[in-house]
N, C-alpha and C positions, 0 to 999 in steps of 0.2 A: 560910593564910588570915590569919595575923597581919600579914604584910607587905602593906599596902594598895597599895604601888607595884609589886608583882609582876604581870607580864603574860606569861603563858604564850604561846608561839608558836602560831599557827594552822597546821593542817596544810594548809589550802586557802585561797587568797586570791582565788577566782574567782567569788564570789557576784555575781549581776547585780542589785545594789540599785537601779540607776537606773530599772529598769522598774516599780518598785512605789512607791505613795504610802503604803500602810500595810503594816507588817511586824509579824508576831506573833513575839515572841521568847520562848522558853520555856527553863526551867532549873530544877534543884533548888535549894531554899534551903539554904545551908550556913551554920550559925551565924548566922542572921538576916540573911544577905546573899547576893548572887549570887556564883557562883564567879568568880574573877579572869579566866578565859578569856572571860567575857562582856564585860568591859572591853576585853580585847584585840580582840574582834570589833567593838565599837563604835568603837574608835580606829583601826581599819584600813580603814574604809570611810567614804564621804561620806554622812551621813544628814541633811544640811541640808534642812529643809523636810519631812522625812518624819515620819509618825506611827508611833511604835513602841508597840505594846500588849504589856505583859508578862503572861505567865502562868507559874505555877510549881507545883512539887510540894513538899510538906513533910510531915513527920510531926506537926508541931505549931505551928510559927510561921507568921505571915502575911507579906504583902508589905511591911508597914510603910513605911519610907522608902526603899525600894529604888529606885523611880523617880527620886527626888531624887538619890540617890547615883550612879546610872548616868548621869544627865544631865550630870555632870562629864566623862564620857568621850565625850560626843557633844552639845556645847551647842547645835548648830543644829537638833536634832531635838525633837519633841514626844513625850516619853516619859511614858506613863501606866500606872498599874496596871490590870491586867485582873483575872483571876480565879485563885484557888487551885484546883488539882486534887488530888485524893487518891484513894485506892482505892475510894471511894464514888462517884466521878464516872463516869457511864456515857457511852457514845457519844452518846446523845441529849442529855445535859447539855452536852457539848462542842459538838455541832452547834448548839445553841440559842445558845451564847456567840458562836460565829463568825457566825451570822446576824444578831446584833445590831450587828456592827461596820459 
């Protein structure tokens, strides 16, 4: 996590991004940032004009500046913070979040 230029390889490069206008992108927060594989994902696909809504899990930290940081990996996308999920998040909580998009 110390090397901000690190980009782990993706095991699969076959996501059909072109069929979607809004993409929900979830990940665990690691030391106040997204795992570097999320940067790899954003840099390997064309997200121009797409809306990307972030959601994350964490034991204590929030989303903070993650949307701004990830925007550097996909400058043509509209990346916005969504919600933090934790062990107290129920299925109904998550369903309500998705319904508001």
